[in-house]
C-alpha atoms as a printed R data frame, in Angstrom:
    type eleno elety resid chain resno       x       y       z
1   ATOM     1    CA   MET     A     1  48.844 135.801 -54.650
2   ATOM     2    CA   ASP     A     2  52.019 137.037 -54.540
3   ATOM     3    CA   GLU     A     3  54.089 137.803 -51.176
4   ATOM     4    CA   GLN     A     4  54.655 141.888 -51.561
5   ATOM     5    CA   PHE     A     5  55.992 144.418 -49.102
6   ATOM     6    CA   ILE     A     6  56.485 148.112 -49.182
7   ATOM     7    CA   LEU     A     7  60.075 149.288 -48.667
8   ATOM     8    CA   ARG     A     8  60.217 153.012 -47.636
9   ATOM     9    CA   VAL     A     9  63.749 154.259 -47.694
10  ATOM    10    CA   PRO     A    10  65.400 157.530 -47.827
11  ATOM    11    CA   PRO     A    11  65.948 159.688 -50.966
12  ATOM    12    CA   SER     A    12  69.557 159.006 -51.164
13  ATOM    13    CA   VAL     A    13  69.192 155.226 -50.681
14  ATOM    14    CA   ALA     A    14  66.330 155.339 -53.253
15  ATOM    15    CA   GLU     A    15  68.592 156.593 -56.080
16  ATOM    16    CA   ARG     A    16  71.221 153.994 -55.316
17  ATOM    17    CA   ILE     A    17  68.497 151.165 -55.520
18  ATOM    18    CA   ASP     A    18  67.368 152.606 -58.826
19  ATOM    19    CA   ARG     A    19  70.798 152.686 -59.971
20  ATOM    20    CA   LEU     A    20  71.377 149.165 -58.891
21  ATOM    21    CA   LEU     A    21  68.226 147.906 -60.604
22  ATOM    22    CA   SER     A    22  68.760 149.639 -63.601
23  ATOM    23    CA   GLU     A    23  72.361 148.389 -64.185
24  ATOM    24    CA   ASN     A    24  73.791 144.821 -64.966
25  ATOM    25    CA   SER     A    25  73.595 142.241 -62.134
26  ATOM    26    CA   SER     A    26  77.417 142.108 -62.239
27  ATOM    27    CA   SER     A    27  77.470 145.443 -59.987
28  ATOM    28    CA   GLU     A    28  79.499 145.599 -56.777
29  ATOM    29    CA   ASP     A    29  76.691 146.678 -54.550
30  ATOM    30    CA   LYS     A    30  74.635 144.364 -52.805
31  ATOM    31    CA   LEU     A    31  71.113 144.402 -51.000
32  ATOM    32    CA   ASP     A    32  70.422 142.611 -47.683
33  ATOM    33    CA   LEU     A    33  67.748 143.073 -45.258
34  ATOM    34    CA   SER     A    34  67.940 141.133 -41.990
35  ATOM    35    CA   PHE     A    35  65.729 141.248 -38.975
36  ATOM    36    CA   SER     A    36  66.285 140.770 -35.145
37  ATOM    37    CA   GLU     A    37  64.526 138.043 -33.050
38  ATOM    38    CA   ASP     A    38  61.713 140.306 -32.251
39  ATOM    39    CA   GLY     A    39  60.789 140.620 -35.981
40  ATOM    40    CA   LYS     A    40  60.251 144.435 -35.590
41  ATOM    41    CA   THR     A    41  63.729 145.817 -35.977
42  ATOM    42    CA   GLY     A    42  66.372 144.988 -38.252
43  ATOM    43    CA   SER     A    43  69.149 146.423 -40.499
44  ATOM    44    CA   PHE     A    44  69.175 147.320 -44.342
45  ATOM    45    CA   VAL     A    45  72.610 146.992 -46.354
46  ATOM    46    CA   ILE     A    46  73.437 148.427 -49.613
47  ATOM    47    CA   GLY     A    47  77.016 148.278 -50.576
48  ATOM    48    CA   ASP     A    48  79.031 148.649 -47.637
49  ATOM    49    CA   GLU     A    49  76.557 151.035 -45.893
50  ATOM    50    CA   HIS     A    50  74.078 149.925 -43.014
51  ATOM    51    CA   PHE     A    51  70.882 151.484 -42.182
52  ATOM    52    CA   PRO     A    52  68.326 150.818 -39.162
53  ATOM    53    CA   ALA     A    53  65.032 149.212 -40.481
54  ATOM    54    CA   SER     A    54  61.740 148.691 -38.552
55  ATOM    55    CA   LEU     A    55  58.762 146.713 -39.204
56  ATOM    56    CA   LEU     A    56  55.343 148.959 -38.873
57  ATOM    57    CA   ASN     A    57  51.968 148.206 -39.431
58  ATOM    58    CA   LEU     A    58  49.838 150.705 -42.057
59  ATOM    59    CA   PRO     A    59  46.657 152.046 -40.735
60  ATOM    60    CA   CYS     A    60  44.787 150.022 -43.573
61  ATOM    61    CA   ILE     A    61  45.194 147.481 -45.888
62  ATOM    62    CA   VAL     A    62  46.564 148.678 -49.366
63  ATOM    63    CA   GLU     A    63  45.905 146.580 -52.390
64  ATOM    64    CA   SER     A    64  48.345 146.056 -54.973
65  ATOM    65    CA   TYR     A    65  47.621 145.243 -58.628
66  ATOM    66    CA   LYS     A    66  49.405 144.249 -61.781
67  ATOM    67    CA   THR     A    67  48.542 144.424 -65.418
68  ATOM    68    CA   TYR     A    68  49.915 142.281 -68.451
69  ATOM    69    CA   ASP     A    69  48.267 144.509 -71.061
70  ATOM    70    CA   ASP     A    70  47.943 148.189 -69.412
71  ATOM    71    CA   ASN     A    71  44.396 147.672 -69.757
72  ATOM    72    CA   VAL     A    72  43.231 144.980 -67.186
73  ATOM    73    CA   LEU     A    73  44.145 145.119 -63.649
74  ATOM    74    CA   ILE     A    74  44.598 142.059 -61.753
75  ATOM    75    CA   LYS     A    75  44.631 142.148 -57.707
76  ATOM    76    CA   SER     A    76  47.950 140.570 -56.691
77  ATOM    77    CA   ALA     A    77  48.260 141.184 -52.772
78  ATOM    78    CA   ASP     A    78  46.940 142.870 -49.701
79  ATOM    79    CA   ILE     A    79  49.640 144.770 -47.976
80  ATOM    80    CA   GLY     A    80  49.299 145.607 -44.299
81  ATOM    81    CA   GLN     A    81  53.014 146.299 -42.866
82  ATOM    82    CA   MET     A    82  55.898 148.356 -44.304
83  ATOM    83    CA   ILE     A    83  59.549 148.257 -43.893
84  ATOM    84    CA   MET     A    84  60.729 151.704 -43.095
85  ATOM    85    CA   VAL     A    85  64.640 152.288 -43.392
86  ATOM    86    CA   ARG     A    86  65.881 155.538 -41.515
87  ATOM    87    CA   GLU     A    87  69.160 157.290 -41.693
88  ATOM    88    CA   GLU     A    88  71.863 156.632 -38.814
89  ATOM    89    CA   GLY     A    89  70.532 159.528 -36.661
90  ATOM    90    CA   ASP     A    90  66.970 159.487 -37.152
91  ATOM    91    CA   PRO     A    91  64.914 158.216 -33.869
92  ATOM    92    CA   VAL     A    92  63.645 154.793 -33.671
93  ATOM    93    CA   PRO     A    93  59.777 154.667 -33.942
94  ATOM    94    CA   ASP     A    94  58.160 153.665 -30.382
95  ATOM    95    CA   VAL     A    95  55.091 152.587 -32.099
96  ATOM    96    CA   VAL     A    96  54.063 149.458 -34.042
97  ATOM    97    CA   GLU     A    97  51.740 151.285 -36.310
98  ATOM    98    CA   TYR     A    98  52.648 153.887 -38.604
99  ATOM    99    CA   ARG     A    99  50.572 157.103 -38.259
100 ATOM   100    CA   HIS     A   100  50.308 158.131 -41.903
101 ATOM   101    CA   GLY     A   101  49.096 156.256 -44.938
102 ATOM   102    CA   LEU     A   102  51.101 155.821 -48.056
103 ATOM   103    CA   THR     A   103  49.514 159.013 -49.743
104 ATOM   104    CA   PRO     A   104  49.059 162.478 -48.809
105 ATOM   105    CA   PRO     A   105  45.258 162.141 -48.245
106 ATOM   106    CA   MET     A   106  46.087 159.462 -45.686
107 ATOM   107    CA   ARG     A   107  48.183 161.702 -43.319
108 ATOM   108    CA   ASP     A   108  47.052 161.089 -39.737
109 ATOM   109    CA   ALA     A   109  44.384 158.497 -40.947
110 ATOM   110    CA   ARG     A   110  43.847 157.189 -37.632
111 ATOM   111    CA   ARG     A   111  42.726 160.420 -36.028
112 ATOM   112    CA   ARG     A   112  41.003 161.906 -39.184
113 ATOM   113    CA   ARG     A   113  39.301 159.383 -41.069
114 ATOM   114    CA   PHE     A   114  38.579 156.327 -38.873
115 ATOM   115    CA   ARG     A   115  35.622 156.237 -36.310
116 ATOM   116    CA   ARG     A   116  36.673 156.845 -32.763
117 ATOM   117    CA   GLU     A   117  36.433 153.949 -30.236
118 ATOM   118    CA   PRO     A   118  33.424 154.217 -28.060
119 ATOM   119    CA   ASP     A   119  34.177 155.325 -24.430
120 ATOM   120    CA   LEU     A   120  32.738 152.181 -22.336
121 ATOM   121    CA   ASN     A   121  32.746 151.771 -18.670
122 ATOM   122    CA   PRO     A   122  34.942 148.890 -17.743
123 ATOM   123    CA   GLU     A   123  32.673 147.760 -14.899
124 ATOM   124    CA   LEU     A   124  29.833 147.598 -17.444
125 ATOM   125    CA   VAL     A   125  32.120 145.453 -19.657
126 ATOM   126    CA   ARG     A   126  33.020 143.127 -17.050
127 ATOM   127    CA   ARG     A   127  29.408 142.542 -16.015
128 ATOM   128    CA   VAL     A   128  28.316 142.043 -19.676
129 ATOM   129    CA   GLU     A   129  31.091 139.346 -20.044
130 ATOM   130    CA   LYS     A   130  30.227 137.651 -17.041
131 ATOM   131    CA   ASP     A   131  26.443 137.318 -17.926
132 ATOM   132    CA   LEU     A   132  27.493 136.196 -21.397
133 ATOM   133    CA   GLN     A   133  29.294 133.483 -19.962
134 ATOM   134    CA   ASN     A   134  26.868 132.475 -17.697
135 ATOM   135    CA   ILE     A   135  24.287 132.124 -20.409
136 ATOM   136    CA   MET     A   136  26.738 130.190 -22.519
137 ATOM   137    CA   SER     A   137  27.175 127.716 -19.747
138 ATOM   138    CA   GLY     A   138  23.217 127.075 -19.556
139 ATOM   139    CA   GLY     A   139  22.647 129.646 -16.657
140 ATOM   140    CA   THR     A   140  20.826 133.147 -16.628
141 ATOM   141    CA   ALA     A   141  21.824 136.785 -16.522
142 ATOM   142    CA   GLU     A   142  21.984 138.547 -13.275
143 ATOM   143    CA   ASN     A   143  20.766 141.844 -12.870
144 ATOM   144    CA   ILE     A   144  18.594 142.365 -15.817
145 ATOM   145    CA   ASP     A   145  16.023 145.035 -16.479
146 ATOM   146    CA   ILE     A   146  13.106 143.783 -18.347
147 ATOM   147    CA   GLU     A   147  11.135 146.404 -20.301
148 ATOM   148    CA   VAL     A   148   8.083 144.948 -22.393
149 ATOM   149    CA   VAL     A   149   7.158 147.142 -25.525
150 ATOM   150    CA   GLU     A   150   4.030 146.426 -27.462
151 ATOM   151    CA   GLN     A   151   3.973 147.667 -31.004
152 ATOM   152    CA   VAL     A   152   0.363 149.191 -31.918
153 ATOM   153    CA   GLU     A   153  -0.997 148.614 -35.309
154 ATOM   154    CA   GLY     A   154  -2.511 151.167 -37.462
155 ATOM   155    CA   GLY     A   155   0.426 153.921 -37.463
156 ATOM   156    CA   GLU     A   156  -0.433 157.243 -36.131
157 ATOM   157    CA   ALA     A   157  -4.165 156.989 -35.629
158 ATOM   158    CA   SER     A   158  -3.599 154.239 -33.067
159 ATOM   159    CA   ALA     A   159  -0.691 156.038 -31.558
160 ATOM   160    CA   ARG     A   160  -2.985 158.186 -29.580
161 ATOM   161    CA   HIS     A   161  -4.463 155.218 -27.912
162 ATOM   162    CA   VAL     A   162  -1.191 153.752 -26.441
163 ATOM   163    CA   ASN     A   163  -1.892 153.536 -22.790
164 ATOM   164    CA   LYS     A   164  -5.039 151.091 -24.073
165 ATOM   165    CA   LYS     A   165  -4.587 147.572 -23.816
166 ATOM   166    CA   VAL     A   166  -4.579 146.430 -27.587
167 ATOM   167    CA   ALA     A   167  -6.204 142.823 -28.012
168 ATOM   168    CA   GLN     A   168  -4.404 140.510 -30.178
169 ATOM   169    CA   PRO     A   169  -6.442 139.373 -33.121
170 ATOM   170    CA   ALA     A   170  -7.110 135.643 -32.814
171 ATOM   171    CA   THR     A   171  -4.805 133.549 -35.097
172 ATOM   172    CA   LYS     A   172  -6.517 131.830 -38.059
173 ATOM   173    CA   PRO     A   173  -5.575 128.132 -38.660
174 ATOM   174    CA   ASP     A   174  -3.755 127.724 -41.747
175 ATOM   175    CA   ILE     A   175  -6.531 126.048 -44.014
176 ATOM   176    CA   SER     A   176  -6.470 127.020 -47.573
177 ATOM   177    CA   GLU     A   177 -10.001 127.530 -49.365
178 ATOM   178    CA   PRO     A   178 -11.053 124.712 -51.782
179 ATOM   179    CA   GLY     A   179  -9.856 125.399 -55.310
180 ATOM   180    CA   THR     A   180  -7.008 127.782 -54.351
181 ATOM   181    CA   ALA     A   181  -4.350 125.271 -53.031
182 ATOM   182    CA   GLY     A   182  -1.117 126.068 -54.195
183 ATOM   183    CA   GLU     A   183  -2.120 129.201 -55.929
184 ATOM   184    CA   ASP     A   184  -0.460 132.626 -55.200
185 ATOM   185    CA   ARG     A   185  -2.655 135.184 -53.360
186 ATOM   186    CA   ASP     A   186  -0.702 138.125 -54.601
187 ATOM   187    CA   ARG     A   187  -1.561 137.718 -57.966
188 ATOM   188    CA   THR     A   188  -4.337 139.949 -59.546
189 ATOM   189    CA   GLU     A   189  -6.799 139.155 -62.269
190 ATOM   190    CA   SER     A   190  -4.675 140.944 -64.755
191 ATOM   191    CA   GLU     A   191  -2.062 138.474 -64.344
192 ATOM   192    CA   ASP     A   192  -4.189 135.445 -64.251
193 ATOM   193    CA   SER     A   193  -5.665 136.383 -67.657
194 ATOM   194    CA   ASP     A   194  -3.275 137.021 -70.462
195 ATOM   195    CA   ASP     A   195  -5.138 138.708 -73.540
196 ATOM   196    CA   SER     A   196  -2.285 139.539 -75.621
197 ATOM   197    CA   ILE     A   197  -2.386 136.093 -77.403
């Protein structure tokens, strides 16, 4: 797959980039993008102007496609990050994830479209984690409650007799009858005899 990224720039910069790409390569303007050591902030240079840039995670993966014949689309990349170029006076984003997607329906996608994380008691999480580590090391879990549930056969008619002890039928040994070895028991007589010939 190709290496791709999304570059979001202000409208004035977008016009200059469009002009630069449509003209000959002998233009005076140059494009440059450099990041600091943290890899999240940097600067975007076009011509003599410098713009601050930030690397932000997108709220979801964006698939990129290309085509050779305007008919068949071929997936070329999964894009999960975006380089956002800002004007000089715009505030620096204080988050690592961009709040919105790339299109208007994905506006505030985390809050509107994704399932919320469950509210978990931290003490319960610690206890379960400790029990899981004990089990993985060959021990047993502590403070467990065991509830035995028996399944009643027969559906609704037997559901009234839940309090009664249900006797388990004796298991039959798996011995096939003579002459039926290797036959499929689910077949019917109509499948066995083919009178269409």
